[in-house]
Backbone bond lengths (Angstrom), bond angles and torsions (degrees), N, CA, C in turn:
res aa  C-N    CA-C-N  psi(-1)  N-CA   C-N-CA  omega(-1)  CA-C   N-CA-C  phi
1 M - - - 1.475 - - 1.524 109.47 -
2 D 1.338 117.36 143.97 1.456 121.73 -173.55 1.525 112.84 -63.94
3 F 1.329 116.86 -31.61 1.460 117.29 -173.26 1.538 112.13 -71.28
4 F 1.356 117.58 -8.31 1.456 120.75 174.81 1.531 111.51 -78.24
5 Q 1.340 116.29 -23.02 1.455 121.01 -174.30 1.526 111.52 -91.48
6 S 1.336 115.31 160.50 1.463 120.69 175.66 1.524 109.49 -69.17
7 Q 1.327 117.02 133.10 1.451 121.67 -177.92 1.521 109.75 -141.19
8 E 1.316 114.56 161.12 1.462 119.69 176.86 1.513 110.81 -67.83
9 S 1.323 117.21 -37.57 1.467 121.01 179.11 1.521 109.32 -153.57
10 L 1.331 115.56 157.67 1.452 121.54 178.76 1.523 109.24 -124.55
11 T 1.315 115.43 148.94 1.458 119.13 174.05 1.532 108.64 -76.29
12 T 1.333 115.18 164.90 1.464 119.63 178.53 1.526 110.71 -58.47
13 F 1.332 117.80 -40.57 1.457 121.67 -179.95 1.535 110.87 -63.42
14 E 1.323 116.83 -39.20 1.463 120.10 179.31 1.526 111.56 -67.85
15 W 1.342 116.67 -35.98 1.470 119.96 174.57 1.528 110.06 -62.48
16 I 1.321 116.83 -41.64 1.468 121.05 179.29 1.527 110.65 -62.55
17 L 1.342 116.73 -43.90 1.464 120.83 179.01 1.526 111.01 -61.63
18 R 1.319 116.56 -41.64 1.460 120.21 178.32 1.534 110.74 -61.03
19 A 1.337 116.63 -42.77 1.463 120.50 -179.36 1.522 111.22 -62.49
20 V 1.342 116.29 -44.10 1.472 120.62 -178.96 1.525 110.77 -63.43
21 V 1.334 116.39 -46.55 1.463 120.79 -179.65 1.527 110.43 -62.96
22 A 1.338 117.47 -45.50 1.466 121.13 -178.94 1.525 111.56 -62.91
23 Y 1.318 116.36 -39.28 1.476 121.17 -178.39 1.521 111.07 -61.50
24 F 1.325 116.37 -53.17 1.457 119.72 -177.00 1.528 111.91 -72.64
25 F 1.328 116.81 -30.60 1.457 119.68 177.16 1.525 110.82 -65.75
26 L 1.341 117.13 -42.51 1.462 119.42 -178.33 1.524 111.30 -69.96
27 I 1.330 117.63 -34.87 1.469 120.20 175.24 1.529 109.52 -61.89
28 L 1.339 116.28 -42.37 1.461 120.41 178.53 1.529 110.83 -63.39
29 V 1.341 116.52 -42.95 1.468 120.56 179.44 1.524 110.47 -62.29
30 A 1.340 116.80 -45.64 1.461 120.47 -179.87 1.524 110.69 -62.98
31 K 1.327 116.62 -36.16 1.467 121.14 178.86 1.527 109.75 -64.55
32 V 1.314 116.73 -43.14 1.456 121.09 -179.25 1.525 111.08 -68.11
33 M 1.337 116.87 -37.85 1.462 121.01 -179.24 1.514 112.09 -65.39
34 G 1.336 117.98 -28.59 1.456 120.78 177.65 1.507 112.49 99.72
35 Q 1.363 114.53 167.07 1.457 120.95 -174.08 1.521 112.70 -66.85
36 R 1.323 117.62 -30.02 1.459 119.99 -176.73 1.521 111.26 -61.18
37 S 1.323 116.94 -32.88 1.460 121.07 -177.19 1.519 112.59 -70.53
38 I 1.327 117.43 -18.41 1.460 120.48 -177.71 1.520 110.14 -124.02
39 A 1.332 116.45 36.72 1.463 120.89 -177.54 1.520 110.91 -52.43
40 Q 1.352 115.88 132.73 1.453 125.43 177.88 1.531 113.41 71.80
41 L 1.318 117.55 10.98 1.461 121.01 173.08 1.522 109.00 -131.50
42 R 1.340 116.30 138.77 1.458 118.04 170.87 1.525 108.51 -68.66
43 L 1.337 115.58 155.88 1.452 120.47 -173.81 1.523 112.10 -57.22
44 I 1.343 117.31 -47.06 1.467 118.42 -177.75 1.527 111.05 -71.78
45 D 1.333 118.33 -28.94 1.464 120.18 176.14 1.518 110.07 -65.60
46 F 1.333 115.58 -41.92 1.455 121.01 177.46 1.522 110.61 -60.25
47 A 1.321 116.17 -46.14 1.458 121.07 -177.52 1.520 111.65 -63.11
48 I 1.321 116.70 -48.70 1.463 119.98 -176.00 1.520 111.95 -67.31
49 A 1.345 116.46 -38.43 1.468 119.70 -179.70 1.520 110.96 -65.59
50 L 1.335 116.05 -42.15 1.459 120.22 -178.06 1.527 111.78 -67.42
51 I 1.327 116.32 -44.77 1.470 119.31 -177.28 1.524 111.25 -67.62
52 I 1.337 117.16 -49.37 1.460 120.07 -176.36 1.523 110.87 -63.11
53 G 1.343 116.52 -38.96 1.461 119.53 178.52 1.518 111.96 -58.11
54 N 1.320 116.21 -43.21 1.464 120.13 -179.81 1.522 112.15 -72.75
55 I 1.334 116.70 -37.49 1.464 119.89 -178.55 1.532 110.72 -64.34
56 I 1.316 116.61 -45.51 1.459 120.09 -177.62 1.520 111.79 -71.54
57 A 1.336 117.03 -31.93 1.468 120.71 -175.46 1.519 112.21 -66.67
58 H 1.320 117.93 -38.75 1.465 120.40 -173.64 1.531 113.78 -62.84
59 P 1.339 120.22 -52.27 1.463 118.19 -179.89 1.524 113.57 -67.80
60 L 1.331 117.23 -20.42 1.465 119.45 178.25 1.522 111.96 -78.08
61 S 1.334 116.22 -22.36 1.464 119.74 -176.96 1.530 113.14 -107.87
62 D 1.334 116.90 -10.86 1.471 120.69 -178.48 1.527 108.92 -122.89
63 E 1.338 116.56 112.97 1.464 121.27 -175.79 1.529 112.51 -68.38
64 H 1.331 117.55 -15.27 1.467 120.63 -179.00 1.528 112.41 -86.16
65 L 1.316 117.49 -7.43 1.459 121.17 -179.77 1.526 110.07 -100.51
66 G 1.336 116.30 132.35 1.459 119.93 176.66 1.518 111.47 -84.11
67 L 1.329 115.81 169.05 1.461 120.69 -179.23 1.528 112.58 -87.25
68 K 1.332 117.07 -14.19 1.461 119.70 -174.59 1.529 111.82 -56.06
69 G 1.323 116.41 -50.42 1.454 120.17 -177.88 1.517 112.29 -62.54
70 S 1.331 116.18 -43.88 1.461 120.41 -178.55 1.518 111.35 -64.64
71 L 1.332 116.64 -43.70 1.465 119.94 -179.59 1.526 110.94 -66.45
72 T 1.336 116.51 -38.23 1.460 120.00 179.22 1.521 111.57 -64.64
73 T 1.342 115.62 -50.67 1.469 118.83 -178.02 1.526 111.36 -67.09
74 T 1.313 117.70 -36.60 1.471 119.63 178.36 1.518 110.76 -63.20
75 S 1.335 116.42 -42.75 1.468 120.35 178.63 1.524 111.16 -61.74
76 V 1.332 115.79 -42.79 1.468 120.02 179.17 1.530 110.25 -63.85
77 L 1.327 116.59 -42.15 1.467 120.27 -179.16 1.527 111.84 -64.38
78 V 1.323 116.49 -39.11 1.469 119.68 178.02 1.523 109.99 -62.92
79 L 1.337 116.42 -42.63 1.472 120.12 177.73 1.530 111.08 -63.90
80 L 1.331 116.57 -40.81 1.458 119.73 177.21 1.523 111.18 -63.41
81 Y 1.320 115.75 -40.28 1.469 120.46 179.68 1.525 110.70 -63.30
82 I 1.330 116.15 -48.08 1.470 119.98 179.20 1.525 110.33 -61.28
83 G 1.337 115.94 -41.61 1.456 119.98 177.89 1.525 112.24 -63.40
84 S 1.335 116.75 -38.36 1.468 120.73 179.37 1.519 111.07 -66.28
85 V 1.341 116.00 -43.16 1.465 120.13 179.07 1.524 110.39 -62.86
86 Y 1.332 116.89 -42.89 1.469 121.19 178.69 1.526 110.47 -63.01
87 A 1.342 116.09 -42.84 1.470 120.06 179.65 1.519 111.10 -63.63
88 M 1.335 117.22 -37.02 1.463 120.75 178.44 1.525 111.16 -65.62
89 L 1.319 116.54 -34.10 1.465 120.00 179.75 1.524 111.73 -73.33
90 K 1.329 116.04 -35.85 1.461 120.65 -172.98 1.531 114.16 -91.75
91 F 1.334 116.81 -28.87 1.460 119.64 -172.69 1.534 110.25 -123.39
92 P 1.333 117.44 106.59 1.468 121.47 -177.84 1.523 114.16 -56.40
93 R 1.335 117.15 -35.83 1.462 118.97 -179.04 1.518 111.81 -62.84
94 I 1.329 116.28 -41.91 1.469 119.92 178.01 1.522 109.86 -67.43
95 R 1.342 116.13 -39.80 1.469 120.30 178.90 1.522 110.73 -61.07
96 N 1.315 117.33 -42.99 1.462 120.92 179.86 1.520 112.02 -68.84
97 L 1.338 116.33 -29.26 1.467 119.95 178.76 1.517 110.95 -71.35
98 I 1.336 117.16 -43.70 1.462 121.57 -176.92 1.523 111.69 -84.27
99 T 1.341 116.49 -41.14 1.460 121.13 179.67 1.517 108.27 -116.72
100 P 1.321 118.50 93.35 1.463 121.19 -174.77 1.524 112.71 -68.80
101 S 1.324 115.29 162.55 1.463 120.97 178.32 1.530 109.78 -67.54
102 P 1.339 117.53 155.37 1.477 120.24 177.89 1.524 111.27 -58.48
103 I 1.324 115.68 148.75 1.462 122.23 179.49 1.524 108.49 -105.86
104 T 1.316 116.88 129.44 1.467 121.28 179.91 1.526 109.91 -77.89
105 L 1.344 116.05 121.57 1.462 121.61 179.15 1.522 111.98 -102.97
106 V 1.334 115.88 -36.97 1.471 121.11 179.19 1.522 107.98 -136.34
107 K 1.323 116.17 135.83 1.464 120.67 177.72 1.528 108.63 -140.57
108 D 1.326 115.55 124.24 1.470 122.19 179.73 1.525 111.89 52.10
109 G 1.339 115.39 42.94 1.460 120.37 175.90 1.511 115.46 79.39
110 E 1.329 117.93 3.45 1.459 121.91 -179.89 1.529 110.36 -112.79
111 I 1.332 115.20 134.24 1.470 120.27 178.78 1.523 109.81 -77.74
112 I 1.323 116.78 130.73 1.464 122.57 179.67 1.532 108.29 -94.73
113 S 1.323 116.19 102.98 1.468 119.97 -175.39 1.522 112.24 -64.20
114 K 1.342 116.82 -35.14 1.460 119.40 178.24 1.533 110.92 -63.41
115 G 1.318 115.85 -36.14 1.462 120.07 177.43 1.514 111.62 -65.30
116 L 1.340 116.82 -40.94 1.466 120.56 177.35 1.523 110.50 -60.79
117 N 1.326 116.11 -41.90 1.465 119.92 -179.66 1.523 111.38 -65.78
118 R 1.339 116.33 -41.89 1.474 119.89 178.90 1.525 111.11 -64.03
119 A 1.322 116.90 -40.40 1.467 120.74 -179.71 1.525 112.20 -80.22
120 R 1.334 115.93 -12.07 1.466 122.39 179.34 1.520 111.66 60.45
121 I 1.301 115.38 48.08 1.458 120.52 175.28 1.527 108.61 -128.44
122 S 1.324 115.52 157.20 1.462 120.59 -178.80 1.527 110.26 -96.84
123 I 1.336 114.80 171.29 1.463 120.65 175.32 1.529 110.29 -58.95
124 D 1.326 116.48 -39.77 1.468 120.07 -178.91 1.525 111.18 -60.13
125 I 1.330 116.47 -42.35 1.470 119.92 179.76 1.519 110.19 -66.48
126 L 1.337 116.87 -41.70 1.463 120.11 177.93 1.522 110.94 -58.95
127 L 1.338 117.01 -47.30 1.462 120.47 -179.71 1.526 111.21 -64.46
128 E 1.329 116.28 -37.07 1.461 120.23 177.51 1.525 110.90 -62.09
129 E 1.332 116.00 -44.75 1.465 120.03 179.64 1.527 111.07 -64.80
130 L 1.325 117.20 -38.58 1.461 120.15 178.37 1.528 111.00 -66.58
131 R 1.320 117.43 -38.99 1.473 120.30 177.47 1.517 110.92 -62.29
132 E 1.329 116.61 -37.87 1.463 119.75 178.19 1.528 111.46 -65.15
133 E 1.339 115.96 -24.39 1.461 120.78 176.22 1.533 111.65 -91.18
134 K 1.357 116.15 10.69 1.479 122.91 179.83 1.531 111.96 64.45
135 V 1.331 116.28 32.69 1.461 121.43 177.17 1.526 107.53 -110.76
136 E 1.338 116.24 114.33 1.459 120.12 -175.05 1.524 113.00 -95.51
137 D 1.342 118.12 -13.48 1.454 121.71 -175.79 1.530 109.60 -134.49
138 V 1.337 115.87 121.90 1.461 120.73 -179.06 1.526 111.01 -60.28
139 K 1.324 117.21 -30.45 1.461 121.53 -177.95 1.526 112.31 -62.60
140 K 1.319 117.35 -19.33 1.460 121.17 179.68 1.529 112.68 -82.31
141 V 1.327 116.46 -8.65 1.461 121.05 -174.24 1.519 110.89 -88.80
142 A 1.323 116.55 120.92 1.464 120.64 175.34 1.523 110.57 -78.36
143 L 1.344 116.14 -38.48 1.463 120.76 -178.67 1.517 109.59 -157.29
144 A 1.323 116.39 133.57 1.462 122.23 173.52 1.526 107.70 -130.65
145 L 1.328 116.51 124.98 1.463 121.84 -175.98 1.529 110.12 -118.68
146 W 1.309 115.36 136.72 1.469 121.89 174.51 1.518 107.49 -90.28
147 E 1.344 116.85 111.67 1.452 121.98 -174.08 1.523 111.46 -83.67
148 A 1.333 115.20 165.98 1.465 120.77 -177.17 1.518 113.02 -65.17
149 D 1.357 117.54 -22.86 1.467 119.78 179.69 1.519 112.59 -89.50
150 G 1.343 117.08 7.88 1.455 120.61 175.80 1.509 114.79 89.20
151 K 1.321 118.46 5.95 1.464 121.38 178.59 1.521 110.26 -103.47
152 I 1.338 115.79 160.07 1.459 120.97 179.50 1.524 109.17 -106.22
153 S 1.340 115.62 129.44 1.458 121.35 172.78 1.527 107.71 -96.83
154 V 1.334 116.21 124.72 1.465 121.26 -174.90 1.521 109.82 -116.56
155 F 1.334 115.88 130.22 1.460 122.34 176.98 1.520 108.29 -123.30
156 L 1.339 116.08 118.53 1.456 120.42 -178.81 1.519 111.15 -78.39
157 D 1.334 114.68 154.06 1.449 120.37 170.55 1.528 107.81 -59.11
158 P 1.337 118.65 135.69 1.473 120.91 -175.80 1.523 114.49 -50.65
159 K 1.337 118.22 -32.95 1.467 118.71 -178.23 1.527 112.98 -71.40
160 Y 1.339 116.83 -11.69 1.459 120.48 177.26 1.530 112.58 -105.56
161 E 1.324 116.08 0.86 1.460 119.71 178.29 1.529 109.99 -71.55
162 A 1.328 115.18 148.86 1.468 119.47 178.18 1.525 110.24 -67.30
163 I 1.331 115.97 144.22 1.456 120.98 177.67 1.528 108.99 -74.70
164 T 1.316 116.64 131.88 1.459 122.12 179.43 1.532 109.29 -121.45
165 P 1.332 117.78 165.00 1.473 119.67 177.75 1.520 113.93 -53.63
166 S 1.352 116.54 -32.20 1.467 119.02 -178.88 1.527 111.94 -67.56
167 T 1.342 116.51 -23.23 1.459 119.80 179.08 1.521 111.29 -58.64
168 Y 1.328 115.45 -38.55 1.469 120.94 -178.78 1.527 112.13 -111.00
169 N 1.324 115.44 17.11 1.471 121.02 177.23 1.532 112.42 58.31
170 F 1.336 115.98 35.90 1.457 119.71 175.59 1.518 109.58 -72.59
171 V 1.323 116.35 143.00 1.459 121.08 176.67 1.527 108.86 -84.94
172 T 1.313 116.30 127.66 1.461 120.80 -179.99 1.520 110.06 -119.02
173 E 1.317 115.12 160.13 1.460 119.77 177.45 1.528 109.97 -78.91
174 P 1.335 117.20 153.00 1.466 120.44 179.14 1.527 111.48 -60.14
175 F 1.324 115.10 152.49 1.458 119.97 177.94 1.530 110.12 -62.00
176 D 1.311 115.59 138.20 1.462 120.63 -178.94 1.526 108.77 -136.40
177 L 1.310 116.74 117.36 1.457 121.42 177.36 1.525 108.89 -94.62
178 P 1.341 117.10 111.25 1.464 119.22 -179.41 1.525 111.96 -57.89
179 K 1.308 115.95 146.09 1.463 122.01 179.92 1.524 109.46 -93.87
180 T 1.317 115.78 139.25 1.467 121.40 177.35 1.522 108.91 -82.64
181 I 1.333 116.34 118.84 1.462 119.83 -178.49 1.534 112.68 -110.53
182 I 1.330 117.04 -16.26 1.470 121.36 171.20 1.517 108.00 -138.05
183 K 1.309 116.07 132.64 1.460 120.76 177.85 1.510 109.08 -138.83
184 E 1.341 115.57 119.15 1.463 122.77 179.18 1.527 111.27 53.66
185 G 1.330 115.59 46.59 1.455 121.16 174.17 1.514 115.34 77.91
186 K 1.324 117.60 9.79 1.462 120.70 -179.44 1.529 109.91 -123.85
187 I 1.333 115.66 137.24 1.456 121.51 -178.68 1.525 109.85 -78.09
188 E 1.325 116.22 133.20 1.464 122.45 175.71 1.536 107.32 -89.70
189 L 1.327 116.65 89.86 1.463 121.34 -172.19 1.531 112.70 -64.80
190 H 1.345 117.65 -35.78 1.461 119.21 -178.04 1.525 111.26 -65.80
191 E 1.351 117.19 -31.44 1.460 120.23 177.52 1.531 109.88 -71.80
192 L 1.317 116.62 -39.53 1.470 119.80 178.73 1.521 110.87 -62.99
193 R 1.322 116.40 -40.17 1.466 119.51 -179.67 1.526 111.05 -62.30
194 Q 1.340 116.92 -37.66 1.457 119.89 178.17 1.523 111.79 -65.02
195 L 1.329 116.26 -23.61 1.469 121.53 178.81 1.522 111.91 -94.77
196 N 1.341 115.79 4.53 1.469 121.31 -177.37 1.524 111.76 59.53
197 K 1.319 115.58 39.67 1.458 122.13 177.26 1.521 108.31 -128.19
198 D 1.349 115.92 166.32 1.459 119.61 -179.63 1.514 110.57 -130.21
199 A 1.335 115.58 176.06 1.461 121.08 -177.44 1.526 111.32 -63.45
200 G 1.346 117.28 -34.21 1.463 120.45 179.81 1.518 111.71 -61.41
201 W 1.329 115.99 -43.35 1.474 119.52 178.24 1.521 110.73 -60.91
202 L 1.326 116.89 -42.79 1.458 121.08 -177.70 1.528 111.32 -66.48
203 I 1.312 116.21 -44.35 1.475 120.03 -179.55 1.522 110.35 -62.70
204 N 1.314 117.46 -43.74 1.472 120.81 179.75 1.526 111.47 -65.43
205 T 1.336 116.37 -38.04 1.466 120.21 178.96 1.520 110.69 -64.52
206 L 1.324 116.28 -42.23 1.462 119.85 179.46 1.526 111.02 -63.57
207 R 1.318 116.77 -41.05 1.468 120.17 -178.74 1.516 112.57 -70.22
208 S 1.339 116.16 -42.13 1.473 119.32 -174.66 1.522 112.74 -78.73
209 Q 1.331 117.69 -38.61 1.464 119.72 -175.03 1.518 114.21 -96.36
210 Y 1.341 116.56 -28.34 1.463 119.15 -174.66 1.526 113.72 -122.10
211 Q 1.330 116.84 -3.45 1.470 121.99 179.95 1.526 112.12 49.53
212 T 1.329 115.41 49.25 1.457 120.36 179.62 1.523 110.04 -145.46
213 E 1.324 115.12 172.15 1.456 121.89 179.97 1.525 110.35 -113.35
214 V 1.326 115.83 164.96 1.457 121.21 -178.42 1.524 111.82 -58.27
215 G 1.317 117.26 -38.92 1.457 121.37 -177.10 1.518 113.90 -65.06
216 N 1.340 117.26 -17.38 1.462 120.57 179.48 1.530 112.98 -88.98
217 V 1.327 116.40 -4.07 1.461 120.61 -172.61 1.534 110.78 -96.88
218 L 1.319 115.40 122.38 1.461 120.82 175.27 1.529 110.37 -77.09
219 L 1.332 115.90 -44.27 1.457 121.23 -179.40 1.520 109.68 -153.49
220 A 1.331 115.91 136.35 1.462 121.22 175.02 1.526 108.16 -137.30
221 T 1.330 115.38 131.40 1.462 120.63 177.91 1.521 109.39 -127.50
222 I 1.332 114.96 159.45 1.458 120.45 178.95 1.521 109.20 -140.57
223 D 1.346 116.03 137.81 1.460 119.00 -179.90 1.522 110.29 -98.67
224 R 1.331 116.42 -176.38 1.464 120.06 -174.67 1.522 112.75 -70.64
225 K 1.338 116.63 -12.95 1.465 120.07 175.79 1.525 111.76 -95.96
226 N 1.330 114.88 10.95 1.472 121.88 179.85 1.524 113.49 66.64
227 N 1.324 116.97 24.34 1.461 120.33 173.89 1.528 108.48 -80.95
228 L 1.322 115.60 123.89 1.459 121.32 -175.74 1.522 109.92 -98.48
229 S 1.344 116.62 129.66 1.466 121.93 174.91 1.516 108.03 -112.54
230 L 1.324 115.22 128.81 1.475 120.84 -171.84 1.519 110.19 -122.76
231 F 1.346 115.63 136.32 1.457 122.11 175.02 1.527 106.66 -127.73
232 L 1.326 116.61 113.35 1.454 121.41 -176.90 1.526 110.29 -92.22
233 Y 1.340 116.02 156.71 1.456 120.81 172.40 1.515 108.46 -63.19
234 Q 1.321 115.14 135.07 1.467 120.74 179.80 1.528 110.28 -101.11
C-alpha cells in the first residue's frame, strides 16, 4: 500500500490508516516484549503515550512538517484508545488479551520457575523486588504475583505478618489526618476556617507557646485534638 512508503504528502485517509496500523503494531510489539518492558503502565497506555509523544514531537522540531498529519493521527489514536478501553470493560476476552491475568512467581515459600519464564524475569529481579517490599527470605512469602502493570504483589505467610492492634482486639482511635495550617511561612486560611479558627488565634498561639512568628514556620499541622506540630526553618 502506498501509505507505507515515503511520500511528499499524504491524504487524510492515508494518515488515518497509518495511525491505525501504528497503534495495533505497537501494542503487538509491547505484548511480545513482555510486562517488564512496560512496568507500571498498562499495555495500551504504554502504546498510546509512546506513539503520541513521537507524533507531536516531529512537527514541533521540523519546520518542513505540517501539523495536519500529526493532528489527524493523534485524533485517530485517541479514538482508538477510548474504543480499546471501552472494549476492555465490555468484553472479557479482549480484556484478558490486553491485560493478562497475574502470574504466580512464589507460592508457599517456593519459587515457581515457570512463572518466572512467563513473566520474563530472572531470580535476581525477583529478589530485588522482594527486598523493596522489605522481604529478606523467600520462604516467608505465601504468594507473590506478577501483575499486568509490571509490579509484584507480595503476601507474607500469616505467621510472619506484623502484629497489629486487631490481632489482640485492642481498641484504637479513628484515623486522623492532621490539617496543614502553615506552609512555607504562609497561613492556610481555608484550613483554619474548617477548624473554626482564625489567623489571630494561630499567631497568638505561635507567640505564646513557641515564641516565634508565622514567617519562621516551614510547616505546621494540627490534629482533631488541637495538637500542634511545628517545623521551623533551620
